[in-house]
C-alpha positions in Angstrom: -113.9 37.0 -30.1 -114.7 33.6 -31.5 -111.8 31.3 -32.2 -111.8 29.3 -35.5 -112.0 25.6 -34.7 -109.4 23.3 -36.1 -110.4 20.1 -37.9 -109.4 18.1 -34.8 -111.6 20.3 -32.5 -114.5 19.8 -34.9 -113.9 16.1 -35.0 -113.9 16.0 -31.2 -117.3 17.7 -31.2 -118.7 15.4 -33.8 -117.7 12.3 -31.7 -119.2 13.8 -28.6 -122.4 14.4 -30.5 -122.3 10.8 -31.8 -121.9 9.5 -28.2 -124.9 11.5 -27.1 -127.1 10.4 -30.0 -126.7 6.7 -29.6 -128.9 4.7 -27.2 -126.4 1.9 -27.0 -124.5 2.6 -23.7 -121.4 0.6 -24.6 -121.2 2.4 -28.0 -121.7 5.7 -26.3 -118.8 5.0 -23.9 -116.6 3.9 -26.7 -117.4 7.0 -28.8 -116.8 9.2 -25.8 -113.4 7.6 -25.2 -112.5 8.1 -28.9 -113.6 11.7 -28.6 -111.3 12.2 -25.6 -108.4 10.7 -27.5 -109.1 13.1 -30.4 -109.4 16.0 -27.9 -105.9 15.1 -26.6 -104.3 15.4 -30.1 -102.4 18.6 -30.9 -103.5 20.4 -34.1 -100.0 21.8 -34.5 -98.3 18.5 -34.8 -100.7 15.6 -34.3 -99.4 12.1 -34.3 -100.3 10.6 -37.7 -100.2 7.0 -36.4 -102.5 7.8 -33.5 -105.0 9.4 -35.9 -104.8 6.4 -38.2 -105.6 4.2 -35.2 -108.5 6.3 -34.2 -109.8 6.3 -37.8 -109.7 2.5 -37.9 -111.6 2.3 -34.7 -114.2 4.7 -36.0 -114.7 2.6 -39.1 -115.4 -0.4 -36.8 -117.9 1.4 -34.5 -119.7 3.1 -37.3 -120.9 0.0 -39.1 -123.8 -1.0 -36.9 -124.9 2.4 -35.7 -128.0 4.5 -36.2 -127.8 6.7 -39.4 -127.4 9.9 -37.4 -124.6 8.4 -35.4 -122.9 7.0 -38.5 -123.1 10.5 -40.1 -121.4 12.2 -37.1 -118.7 9.5 -37.2 -118.3 10.0 -40.9 -117.9 13.7 -40.5 -115.3 13.2 -37.7 -113.4 10.8 -39.9 -113.4 13.3 -42.8 -112.1 16.0 -40.5 -109.3 13.8 -39.2 -108.1 12.5 -42.6 -106.0 15.6 -43.5 -104.1 15.1 -40.3 -103.3 11.5 -41.0 -101.8 12.2 -44.4 -98.2 13.2 -44.9 -97.5 17.0 -45.4 -96.5 18.1 -48.9 
């Protein structure tokens, strides 16, 4: 049986993909570190402040990247956004 992935799990996978796509070793390591931080988040009650911090770091690393890397980072950010906003 296949489990439905949460937005956090999907964001984690996108960041791992971005880390594999880049040829810049330092950027790859930074993206892998951010992926692990996202992977450590709980989908049931993620820390909004931690997610906001990760989103800010992703904005910084995505600026000077290859278009495919930027796209994966953008998808990860979009997937994390609902978890950083207050619940209704």
